C-alpha positions in Angstrom: 179.1 262.2 128.1 179.3 258.5 128.9 176.9 255.7 129.8 177.7 252.1 130.6 174.8 249.6 130.8 174.6 245.9 130.9 172.6 243.9 128.3 169.4 243.9 130.3 169.4 247.7 130.3 170.5 248.4 133.8 172.9 251.5 134.1 176.2 250.8 135.7 177.6 254.2 135.5 177.2 257.5 133.6 178.6 261.0 133.6 180.8 263.2 131.7 184.6 263.5 131.0 187.3 266.1 130.3 190.3 265.1 128.1 193.8 266.7 128.1 195.4 265.0 125.2 198.6 267.2 125.1 199.9 265.5 128.3 202.1 262.5 128.3 200.6 260.2 129.3 197.3 261.6 128.2 194.9 262.8 130.9 191.2 262.2 131.2 189.0 263.2 134.2 185.8 261.3 134.8 183.0 263.1 136.6 180.2 260.6 137.5 176.6 261.8 137.6 175.3 258.8 139.7 176.5 256.5 142.5 178.7 257.2 145.5 181.2 259.3 143.4 178.6 261.5 141.8 180.1 264.9 141.2 183.6 263.9 142.3 186.5 264.2 139.7 188.3 260.9 139.1 191.8 261.7 137.7 193.0 259.2 135.1 195.4 258.6 132.3 194.5 256.9 129.0 195.7 255.6 125.7 193.7 255.4 122.4 194.6 253.3 119.3 192.4 252.5 116.4 190.5 249.8 118.1 191.5 250.0 121.8 190.9 252.5 124.6 192.7 251.9 127.9 192.6 253.9 131.1 194.0 253.9 134.7 191.8 255.9 137.0 192.5 256.8 140.7 190.0 257.0 143.5 188.6 260.5 143.9 191.1 262.7 146.0 194.1 260.6 145.0 196.9 261.8 142.6 196.5 261.0 139.0 198.2 257.7 138.1 201.5 258.0 136.1 201.4 254.6 134.5 199.3 251.5 133.8 200.8 249.3 136.6 197.7 249.6 138.9 198.0 249.5 142.6 195.8 250.4 145.7 193.0 252.8 144.7 193.7 252.5 140.9 191.2 251.0 138.4 192.6 249.7 135.1 190.0 249.4 132.2 190.3 248.5 128.6 187.7 248.7 125.9 188.0 247.2 122.3 185.9 247.5 119.2 184.3 244.2 118.3 182.8 245.2 114.9 183.0 248.0 112.4 
């Protein structure tokens, strides 16, 4: 499960995900539980290192991205560890 909120506590998005790490690039499917994409599968790819998680996600009903170049309907996100 995932939950993303801003500092004042407002929830931006939440849901669950399914990982297929044996693919190359690795696959992740996001399934939002709130908002306009609630219940839809959002096909994505990801990379994970010690401190960085990056993903490229297509809009629902689009094909899964094959790289991290972006484009119409593709959202690129990166998260990094800031402590610990």
